[in-house]
N, C-alpha and C positions, 0 to 999 in steps of 0.2 A: 504494500500500500504506500503510495507516494504522499506523505504528509505535506510536502512542499506545495503541491497543487491545491490542497485544501486550504492551507494558510494563505496562499496567494489569492484565493477567491474570497476568503472571509474578511481580510483586512480592509478593503474599500467599502464593503457592506457595513461594517461596524462604523466606519467614519461617517457614512451618509445617513444611516438609519437610526442607530442607537441614540445618537445625540438628540434626535427629534422626539424620541419616545420617552427616555428617562430624564430628559431635561438636565443632562449633565455632560456638557460638551467636553469638559476637562477629562472626565472618566473615559469618554469615547476616544478622545485623542490619545490617552494613555494606552488603552487597549490596542489601538491601531499601531502605535509606536512599538509596543512590545512584540506584536506579531511580525512587524517588519524586521526587528532585531533577530528574531528567531529564524526568519527566512535566510539570513546571511549564514552561509556555510551549511544549510540544511541538506542540500543535494550531496555534499561531501559526507554528511552524517548518514544519509540513506545508503550511500555506497559502502561505507565501512560497516554499517549495521548488518550487512549480509553475513559477515563472518564474526563480528564483535558482539557478544551477547549483551554487554553493558550498554553499548550504544543502541542496540535493538530495543532494550527495555526502556531507555530514555525516549526513544521515538514512540514507543507504545504509550507512554504517559502523555506525550504531546498529542498523539492521535486521539486519545480519550477526551482530553480537554477541548480540542478543536471540534470534535464531533458534538460535544455537549453545547458548545458555543453556537454551532450551526443549528442545533435544535431550537435553542432560544431565539435566535434570529429568525428562524422559519416561523416560529409562533407569532413573532411580531408582525411579519408580513401577512400571515394568515388572519390575524385580527383585523388588519387593514382590509383584506379582501372580504371578510365577513360583513364589514360595514357596507361595502359596495353592493353585495348581493341582497342586502335588505330591501333595496329598491331595484327590482329587476329591469326597470327601464333605464337605469344608469349606464352610460357608455363607459367602456373600459378606458377611454382616453382621459376620463375624469378621475380615475382611481388614484393617481399620484397626488392629487390635491387633498386627499382625505387624511394624510398624515397628521394634519392639525387636530383631527378629532381623537387621535390616539391618547391624548392626555386624559380622556374620560374613561373611567373604569368600565363603562358599558361595552367598550370595544373588546373586552377580554372575557366574554362569557364562557368560551370554550378554551381559552388559552391561559394567560397569567395576568395577574394584576400588575399595575405599574410598580408597586412596592416589591413584588416578587421578582419582577424583571431586574430591578436595581440590585436586589440582594444576590440574585444568581450571577449577574455580570461581575459584581465585586468579588464574589467567591471564586469565580473563574479567573479573574485578574490576579488574585493571590496565588492560585495554583500555577499560573504562568510565571509569576515571580520565582517560585520554587524551581520550576523547570529550567528557567534561565540560570539560576544560581548553580544548579547541578551540572550544567553543561561543561563547566571548567574541569570536571573530573575525567573527561574523555579526550581521546587523542586527536579528534578532528579539529582543524583550525579554521574558524570563521574567516571568510574573506579570501581564502585560497581558491584559485581557479579550479573548479571541480574537474575540468577536463585534463588538468595537468597531473592528477594523481589517479590514474586509472589502474585497474587490476593489472598485475604483472603478467604479461603474455609470454608464452614460450616462443622463442625465435624459431622459425621454420627453416628447413634446409631443403636443397633440391634432390638429395639422394633418397631413393626408394629402395627398401629391402629387396635383395636379389630374389628371395623366395616369394615375394609378393605377387599375387595373381590378381590382375585387374578385373575381377568379376563384374560384368555389367558396364565396364568402362572402355572396353576394347574398341567399339565402333566410334565412340566419342573421341577417344584418344587419336585414332587414325584420322578422323575429320580435323581435329585440331592440328595435328602434325602437317596435314596437307595445307592448311591455312598459313602455317608458319613458313613452309619451304617453297610454296608455289610462287613463282614470279610471273605475275600478269603484266598488264600494260596500264598506263595512266597512273592511277593512284599508287601503284606499287613502287613508283619512283620515289615516293615519300615514305617516311617511317610510319608504319601502320600500327595501330593499337588494337589488340585483341583482348577481350575481357571474358573471364569465366565467372558467371554469376550464379549464386545458389545459397541455400540455407547453410548455417553453421553446422559442420559435421558431415556434410554431404560428399566431401572428397575433392574440393577445389584444389587444395595444395597438392594432394596426391596426383591428380590429373596433370597439373602444371609440371610436377616433377617428372612424370612419365614422358611428357612431351619434351621437356628440357633435355633429358638424357637419352632421347631416342636416337638411334644411329643415323637416321636421315637428317637429324638436326645438328648432331654433335659436331660434324666437320664442316658445316655450311656457314656457321656464324663465327666471327672473331672481331671483337671480343664478345664473351658471354658473361652475364652477371645475374645474380639472384639476391634480392634484397627483401628481407622481412620487414614490412612497414608498420603494421599494428595501428591502434587507435590514435595515438599521439603523433600527428603528422609533423614531426620536427624537420623542417626543410634542410637545415644545416646538417643534422645527423644523417638524414637520408642521402644528401649529396655526398657526404664522406663515404657512406656505405656503398653507393653506386661506383664511386671512383675506385675504392678498394676491391670491389667485386670484379672490376675490369683489370685488376692486376696492377693498379697504380698506387702510389703512396699519397697519403693525405695528412700525415702527421704535422707537416709544417704549414698547412693551410688553416687559417683561423677565421676566415670570413667567407661569406657565400659567393662573392664575386670571384675570388680565386678558385674556388671549387668548380663553379659552373664553367669557367674558362678551360679548366683542365679536362672536365668531362667532354666539353665540346671538341677539344683537340683529340681526345682519346677515340672518339667515334667518327671523326671527320673522314668522309669518303670511305668508311668501312661498313660492312654489313654486320651490324651488331644485333644481339638478342638480349633483352633485359626483362627479367621477371620481377614484378612488384607484387609481392604476395601479401594478401590481407589488407587491402586499402579501405579506409573508412571515410576519410575526409570528403566533404562536398564543397570545400572552399576552393573555388576556381583560381583565386589569386595565388594560393600556395602551390598549386600544381603548375600554374603558368611559369613560375620561376624556374622549375625544373624542365618543363616540356621544351622550352626554347633552346636549351643546350643539347637536347637529345635528337639531333638532326643528322642521321648517318647516311650511308650510301644506299643504293637501290636494294630493296628487299629487306631492309632493317625492320625489326619487330619489337614492340613492347607488349609483353603478356601480363595482364593484370588479373588478380583474383579479388573478388569483393562479394559481400552479401547484398549489396544494394544496387538496383538498376540505376538509380539516380547518380551514383558514383561513376558507373560506366559511361553514362551519357555526358557527365561533366568533363570526363577526361578525353572526350573526343573519339570514342570507340568506333571503329569501322565494322567490327564483327563481334557479336555477342554469342558466346556459347553458354546457353542456359543449362545448368546441371541439375537434373531432376533426381528423383528417388530411385533406388534400386528395386528390382523385383524381389519377392519373398525368397525365391530360389537362390538368387545371387547373394542376398543377405545370409541365407542359410549356409552357403558354401564358405563365406567369410567367417561366420561364427564357428562352424565345425572345423574349419582349417586351423583355427587358433585353439579351440577347446579340446580337440581330439589329438593334437600333436603329441607324439611320443607314446600313445596308448596302443594296446594290443589290438589285433584285428577283431577279436571277440568283443572287446569293449567298444570299439568303434561301431560295430554292427548293432549293438544294443542301444547305443546312445544317439546315433546319427539321426534317426527319425524324430526323436524328441528334440534334438537341436534344431531341426527344420521347423518344428512347431513353435519353439521359443523364438526363432528368428522372425516369425510373422509379427511378433509384438514390437520388433524394432522399427516397423513402419517405413522401411526402405532407407534408413540412415546407416551408412557404412560405419560411422563412429559408434553408433549404438550397438551394431553387430560386433564390432571390435571390443567394446567395453564389456558386453555380456559374455562374449567368448573368453575374454581374459578372466572373468569371474568364474565361469564354468570350468576353466582349466584347473582350478583349485578345488573343484568338487568332484569326487571320484566315484561316488555310488550313483546308481540309477535312481535311488530314493531321493537323493539331494537334487538331482536334475528335475525330477518330477515335482518336487516342492517349488522350484523356481517356475516351472510351467504353470502350476496351479495357483501361484501367489497372485493376489490382486495388484501387487506392486511389480511392474515389469522389470525393474532393476533394484538391487539393494542400494542403500544410502551411499556406500563407498563408491560404487560404479556410477550411480546417478550423478554424483558430484562432478565427474570428469566431463560428462555431456552438458550438464546444466551450467558448469563454469563457462563453457564456450557460449552458451545461449545468453548467459548473464552479461557477457560483453556487449551483445546487441541490445539487451534490455537497458543497461546503464547508459547507453548512448542516446536513449530516447529523452525527449523533453518530459517534464513532470506530468503534463496533462496526457501525453501519449502513453505514459506508463499506466496511468489510471484507466485510460480507455482500453488498453490491452488486458489488464487484469480483470476488468469488468466483463470481458467476453466469456469468462468461464460460466456465465449464466446459460450459454448455449451448450447442448450436449455434444459429445465427440461426434464428428462426422456431419454435424448439422450444416445445412446451407444457410448462410447468413446474408440477408439482403441489406443494402445500404439503409433503406427506410427503417428496418427493424432495429438495427444496432444504434442508429442515431436517436431513435426514441428512448432507448435505454440511457445513452449518454446525456440526453437532454434531461431525463429524470434525475440523474445524479448531479446535474449542474455543471457538467463538463462543457456543455454547449449552451450558449444563450439562445433564446427563441429566435432572435433576428439573424442568427448566423448558422442555424442548424444545417441548411442545405449545402451551403458553400463549404464551411469548415468540416462538417461531418464527412463529406466525401473526401476532403483533403486529408483528414486524419486517417481514414480507412485506407486511402491510396498510399499514404506514407508507410503505414504498417505493412501493407502488402509489398511495397518496394523493398522493405527491409526483412521480408520473408516471415513475418509474424502471421500473415494470412496468405492463403493461396487464392488467386482469382480463378473462377470457374465460369466459363461462358455458357450461355444457354444454347440449345440445339440450333436455334435460328441465328445465333450470334449477336442478337440485338440487346440482350441483357447480360449483365455480369453480376454474379453473386460471389460470395467469399466463403472459404472454409479454413478452419484452423487445423493444421497438422496435429495428429494425435500427440506427438511428442511436445509440440508447443502448448497444447492443452494441458498436458501433464506438468509442463514447466510453469504455466500460469497458476495451476492448482497448487503447485509446490510453493510458489511465492506467496500466495494468499492463503496457505494452509492454516496459518494461525489467526486468520481473520475472524474475530469474534462478532463481527457485524453482519455476516452473511450466512445464510443457510440455503444451500443449493443441492437438491437431490432429484434424480430422474428415475422415479419408479421404485417401488419395493422397499423403501427405507423409512417409511413413516414411523416405524417403531422407535427410531432414534430421535424423534422429535424432542428437542430440549425445552420443555415447557417453562422451566425457570429462567430461560435466557431469551424468550421471545421478545421481551421489551427492548432488548439491545439491538435487534436486527434492523438494519436499514435495507437489506435485501432478503426476500424470502421467496424461493422458487421451488415448487414441488409439482411433479406431474405424474399421472398414471397411478395414483394411490388415493384411496379414500381418506378424507380428513374430517375431523370434528368441526362443525361450524363455529363452536365457541372459541376456537383457536384465534379467530380474527381479532377479537377484542383485546388480545394480549400484545398484538403487534403495534404498539403505540408509536414507534419511531420509524416505521417502515416507509421507504421511498418507492421501492419496486416490489410489487406483490404479484406473483404469478402462480395460480392454482389451476393450471391447465389440465383438463381431462382427469379430474379428481372425483367424478361422480357426485358433485355437489348438487343437491336438489333445490337449494335456495341460498341466497346470500344474506347473512344476518344483518339486521338493522344497525348493529353496532359498527358496521364498516364506516359509517359516517363520522365516527370518532377519530379515524386515522388521518389527522389533519395534515400530516407531512406527505401523504401519498401522492405520487406523480404518475405512476404507471400501474395499471390494474389489468391483469389478463385473467379472465374467467372463461376462456374459450373452451369449446368441446365439453361443456357440462350440461346436464339435463335440466337446467333452470327454466322456469316459465316466465318469470318477471324479475326485474331489478328493484330493490327496495328504494323507496323515495329518499331514504337517508343518504343514498349515494350522491345526491345533489349537494350535500354539505361539504363534499370534497372539493373545495374551491381551488386547490392547487393541482387538481388532476389534469394531466396533459394527454394521456393515452388511456382509452377504454377499449379493450379488445374482447368482444363478445362473439367472435367468429365461430361458426359451426355449432352454435347453441340452437339446435334445430327445433326446440320446443319453445323458445323465447317468443312471446307474442306482443310484448309492450315495453316501452321505455318510460322512465319516470316523468311525470307531468312537469316537474320543475327543472327540466334539463337545462333551461337557460341560465341557471345559477352556476353552471360549470363554465365560468368565464375564461378559464385558462385552457379549456379542452381544445386540443389541436387534432387529435386522431380518434375517430370513432370507427373502429374496424368491425364490420358486421357481415363479412362474407359468409354466405351459406345460412343466413337466418331466415329460412323460408317462410316461417309463420309471422314474421315481423312485417305486417302489412299496414299498420297504422303508426304514425309518428306524431308526437306531441307538437302542438303549435309553437312551443318555445324553441324548437330546433332552428327556426328561421332567424332567431336572435344571436345564434352562435356564428357571427360573421367572420370570426377568426379561424374557423374550422378548416383544416387542410385535407383531412381524409374522411370520406364517407364512402365505404366500399359499394353499398347497394342502397337503392331506394325503391321499395315496392309499394309505397303509400299511394293513396288516391289523390292527395293534394300536392301536386308538384310545385305549387306556389311556395311551399316551405323552402325550396331551394333558391328562390329568387335572389336573395342577398348573400348567398354562400359563394361569393366570387373568388375566394382564396382556395377553393378546392383544387387539388392537384393529383397527378397520377392517374388512376383508373376510376371509372364510375360506371355502374350498371343501373339502368333505369327501366322500370315497367311503365308503359305509356298506354293510357286508355284511348286517347284520340289526339290528333295533331294540335288542336287548340289548347288542350291542357299541357301538352309538351312545351308549347310556347311560354307558358307561365314559369317554367324552370329557368328561363333566361340563360340558356346554354351559351349564347353568343358572347357573353361577358365572362365566361369562365376560361380565361386564356391559359391557365396552368394545367388544364385537363389534357392528357396526352393519349389516353385510351378510353373509348366510349363504347358501351355495349347497350343496345336499345332493343327492348322486346315490345312489340305492338300488339295490343289486344284487337284494336280496330284502327282504321286510318281515315275516319271521317274528319272533316274540318278543313280549314284553310292551309294550303301547302306553305304559304308564306309565313305562317305562325311559327314554324319550327326552323330555327337557324342554328347551325352547328358551332361548337367551340372553334376558334380560329387556328389553333396550333396542334391539331390532332395528328398523331402518328399511326394509331390503330383504330379501326372502326369495325365493330361487329353488329350486324343488324338481323333481327328476326322480323320479317315483314311479308305480308301476303300479296302486296302489289309492287312496292318499290317506286311508285310514281313520284312521291315526294323526294326520294333519293335522286332521281333524275333531275329534279328541280335544283336540289343542292349542288349537284355536279355542274350544272349549267350556270348557276348564279353565285356560288360561293368560292372562296379561295381555299383550295386544298393543296397548296404547294408542298406541304411537308408530309402528307399522308403516304405511308409506306405499306400498310397492310389493310386489306379489307376482306371480311368474311360476310357473305350475304346468304341468308337462309330464307327460302321462300315458302315454308310451310306446305310445300307440295301444291301451291296454288299460283305462284307468280308466273305469268305467261310471257313476260317481256323482261329482258335483262337491261339494267341501266347502262349508259355509255361509259363504262369504267376506263376505257382507253384514253379518255381525256385527262385522267389524273397524271400529272407530270412526274411525280416521284414514286408512283406505286411500284412495289417490288414483289409483293405476294398477293395473289387474289384467289379466294376460295368461294365457289358457288355451289350451294347445297340445296337439294330438295326443291327444285324449280320445275314448273310444268310446261315450259316452252317447247315447241316443236322445232322452230327454226331459230337458230342463233344468227342474227343478221349482222351486217357490217356496222350497224349503229353501235354495237358492243365495242367495236374497235376505235370509235371516235371519228368515223368517216362521215362527212357531210353528204347527204343524199343528193343534193343539187349539184354541188361543185365537184364531188368525189375527191375532195382534198383532205389530207390528213390533218385533223385538229389535234389528235393525240397519238394514237397508234401504239400505246403502251411503250414509251421510250425507255423505261427502266425495268420493266417487268422481268423477274427472274424465275418465278414459280407460278404456274397456273394449275388449279385443281378444280375438277368437277366431281361432285358426289351425289349419287341418287337422283339424277335427272333422267328418269326412266322413259319419259315420253319424248325425249330429244331425238329427232330423226335426221335433221340436216344442219350442217354448219356451212353457211354461205361463204363461197370463195370470192376472192377479189379477181379483177380482170388481169390477165397476164401482162398487158401493155402498161399497166399503171406502175410507174416507177416511184413507189412510195415506201419509206422505211416503216416496217411494222414488226413489233415484237423482236427487235434486233438483239435484245439482251436476254431473251428467254432461254433458260438452261434446262428446265424440267417441266414436263407436262404429265399430270396424273389424272386418270379417269377411273372412277369406281362406280359401278352400278348404273352405267349409261348404256344399257343393252340394246337400245333401238338405233343408236347411231352406227352407221356402216362405214363411213369414210371420213378421213380428215382432209380438209381442203388443201390440195397439193400446191397451188400457187402461193397461198397464204403461208404455208409452212416452208415453202422454198425460200421465203424471206427471213425465216427464223434461223439464221445461220449459226447461232450460238447454241441451239438446242442439242443436248447431249443425251438426256435420259427421258424415256417415255415409259410410264407405268400404267399398265392395264389390269384392272381387276373386274371381272365379270362383264367384259366387253368383247365377247368372242367374235362379233360380226365385223369389227372395225378393221379396215384395210389401211395400212400406213402408206404414205406417198412413196413411190419407187425411187430408185437411183439416189438413195441417201443411205449413209451408214448410221445406224442407231444403236444405242444401248437400250434394250427393251426388257422390262420386268413384267412378267405376266403371271396371273394366278387364276385359278378356277376356269381354266381353258380346257374344254372337253377333249379337243383333239390331241392335247399333250398329256392329259391324264392317262390315256391308253398307252403312251410311250413310257412315261415315268410315273407310275401310280402313286409313289410315296413322296414325290417332289411337287410342292404346290407353287412355290414362288421361284422363278428362274430369272437369271440375268444372262442374256444372250448377246454378247458384244460382237460387233463386226458381222452381223447377219442382216442383210438387206431384207426388208419386209417381203419383197416378191419371192425371195428364196425361201423364206419361212413359210409363205403361203403355199408354194408349189412343191415343197419338199415331200417326197414319199415317206410314209411311216416306216421308220427303221425297226429292227427287232427290239424287243423290250430289254435292252441292256444299256449300261451307262456310257460305254466307250464310244458309240457312234456320234457323240456330241463333243468333239475335242475342244471346241471353243467355249464350252460351258464354264463360266467363271465363278458362279456362285449358286448354290442350291440351298434353300432353306426348308427344313422339314416341319416347321411350325405352321399348322394350317391357319389361315386368316379367318377371323370371325366377322360376321356382319357388324358393321359399326357405322352408325349415322351420327355419332356425336361430333360436334364441331371442334376441330383442333387445328390451329394454324401451325403447330409444330409437330404433328404426328409423323412418325417415320414408319416406313413399311418394313 
């Protein structure tokens, strides 16, 4: 836990708020001054506290008092908010002016009186005096540059053990060697920088050593040098090390200018290789002083290893070799190679399989496999190995320290607020996909992000942690969304750092028996899922900020939840509750309310407008929630409302700060106009379900910045009007579902940025060229799908004809189309040859249940087919085929071969999983 960040946040609050409440500006100034004094040297104290128990205890005392101070300050702000919500018509802009009323004891009905506030703050001030006085007993020095006294790092060398086998690194090593020795043209005339980027312990230095000592490299470069850089980027020391690694003397050089001139002379017109191992600095100026003298002859290389992508970019890297995790089998070979060395064949045979199982818990990290292997080398019996395999701790404390020591180097390099952001992520289970939206809600609840900076700084924080390998980026199948995951070992590391945290209780299923009832009042974080809980537990969580009781079979939320005045984040999703208590509206600090997948929930509290700080109302999958209280329209600061199934869309008129995704059920067009969608410029994805489409088409106007649009509509006439009259310059994805009734498809070809189009359950017989955006009179292309990559038709069973264009028309149509998929369009017999002759980028055609379709001849396609009767007789067990380089005419006229596999030599892929009928809309479905 980084106390520094907490103190940093509290000091200005005390100065601005306490003096207004307790009418004691001198006391407020004194408190602020004391906290400022504590801040000096606090980062150094946190660094030393990892290994020094005395300093760790001192930090614990400071953490306790700052948390208590935070609680008191929060109660002051809550009292202020409670005054505001007494008049529900009061605007939030006026809240700040209400501080003048806090001198009245009436403001503290649920908090503290002015006298109690004063007494508490004075008591806390006295405790801070004691903490300041005790600081002199410890070894850290206030005012010392925290970065100047980092953990002592072992210096790396280029030599790799002769018996070392680079399991899983062979291909990467060969690729790296090729980059080092290959002399191309152009940029190869200059010194190129190649960077190896990866998590601590993943084998960057080992890979660099293998490449550095490779026979193809060894005789090609002169001079060669290896410098272990580490966190403290001392330019003078590094310059000396570079010069000495090139075989030159540096003893008589005492200034940087002399050193860089000698380095420049040493590499002038020479093809040199320099390895800078373990670089941390992102200071461009420091690197610039060295880079300018490292200008050698053609083919010179600088090989850098670093944990941070940002470092590689700053150094001017021309090629990045990202080093990922090893497979379980490679980890197992490393582990067994160490653990079984010197054992008899019988011992190896009995232990090897268990070693492979243990290696799976190393999660692909070579260092972890090496550490565990070294531990197992000292354990001789099968019983001891089995104890390690079955232990909940994947490594013992001695061996964990080797790995965590390396990870701690990355951790101590973070800013105080990033440390707290990283540690708070243990709230997510191992392997969980973490979205930017979800984790920023948590950080906002803890106070790490101010409301007005959540979107910008939240993404920046998460991106920085990902660049430093604390998180891994995971792209969605369509590549449009990025989520994050924490590597299991990083999760263990965060748990290790926060293991003594007395302010958090986080369990994921099956551990409710360990619930510490006597400590509930201390918890600021309480997260339990998958286990039944007693409802009366809630009343004991008096200081909680983040409360998540997801999927705990809660039948009801107790009224006493309204007493949790500090609560910012409440997740009761996936519980069988039918209603929320009215007392929940007393939570005037609440920022996030997650009721997603509460399928029995049918109502929200009538006084919901009292939740004046609410930003996120997550209600995905609340199918019975069809009526919303009128007070919802007053929550003009709301950012998230997942779904609205209510009958009065006018409640949404003033919610113009809504962002992200929104699902609406619409009774008619006129009512949809009341939602005022055109002013919701932050909505990026809109899903509309129409019960009927009576009313004025002009009443419904779309949000201006949509990226994704999903529509369930029986006619689509109003959508055609949208496309003709509205600006959809950014729209990339459209899914149109016609309820089996829509007889005409809107002119989607006019959408200039459309990349993915899915048309489902429409009843048209003819797909005319209006669909392409062609003007019937002039036959000129208005749109023609200029960026469409994927086109999908599903369950358009009445579709008989796709109108072709005239061969003489020189118009670009679907020039970017790469994939066409058709499922359940059994009446269509032919694709328009001229039209698809212009789709020159088309590579994949997927056919499911469309056995009548003839593909245009004289083209080479990759065809995936399923449920095709004529092929079932050939390969009865193969349902989904990929048949590359087979022209459709050949496929059509091919005589049936005997029922064996060999006669199809060009068969690239055969999948034995029989597809099931599926009419569900999914823009990311893969076959």
